[in-house]
N, C-alpha and C positions, 0 to 999 in steps of 0.2 A: 850495182843495185844494193841498197842497203837492206839490212834484214827486215826492218819494218816495212819497207816497201814490198819486199817479197811476200811477206804475210798478207799484205792487203791484196795482192795480186791472186794469190792462193784462195783467199777467202772470197774473192769476187768470182772466180772461176767455179768455185765450189757452189755458190749461190746460183749462178747461170745454169750449172749442170743439173742441180735439183729442180729449178724452175722449168727447165726444157723437159725433164722427165715427169714432172707433174702435169705439164700441158699435153705430154703425149699420152699419159694415162687417161685423162679426162677426154680429150677429143678424138683419140683413135680407137678402133676395135680390131683386136687380133684377127688376122686373115683376111682384112678388108683395106687394101692400099688405098690412100687418098692421092689423086694426081694433082700435083702442085703446077707443073706445066709438062709439055710432052717430053718424055725422057727422064722426068724426075718424079718419082712417087715417094711417098712417106707410108710406112707400115709399122705397126706395133709388134714388137718380137722381144722374146726373153732368151738371154744366154744364161745357162746354167754352169757353164765351165768357166775357164780362164779365157785368154785371148782366142776368139774365133772358135769357141766351144771347146778347146783342148782341156782334158781332164774332167769333162763333164760327168762322166760316171762315178769318178771318185770323189769329186767335191760336192756333188748334189745332195748328199746326205751329212756333208760337214760344212755348213756355211760359216761357222765360226773360224774355221782353219783357212778358208778363203779370205775372210776379212783380216785375219791376222797376217797373212802373207802379204796381202795388199798393202796394210799399214806399215809393215816392215820395209817393203820396197819404197814406199813414199817416203818415209823418215830417211832411208839411205840416200835417195836420189836429191832430197832436200838438202842433206848435210854436204853432199858433193857440189851442189849448186853453190852453197854458202862459202865453201873452201876454194872454188874455182879462181884462178889468178888471170887467166885469159878471157877476154870478152866473149870469143867464140865458144869456149868451153863452158862458160856460165850460161850462154843461150841454149847450148844443147842440153843442158842438165834441167832446163825449165821446161 
């Protein structure tokens, strides 16, 4: 995949991510799940920590630290994806 194609994919994913979050904020209420079909509900929730709420107590008062860490990891994995030589490796980094 060429670098400009990768950038297009990244921008598209970012746009879809932000659109889905905006829709959730406007259509859902916290604590009130919406049944989509039996066995699948949508519920509004907020994660104040890293993955699965890890480090929530530490990062809750330091949102810029969390943003910087996320940005650094994103840049690292993007560079790894651009340098990948094997197709499976490149897909794994994306």
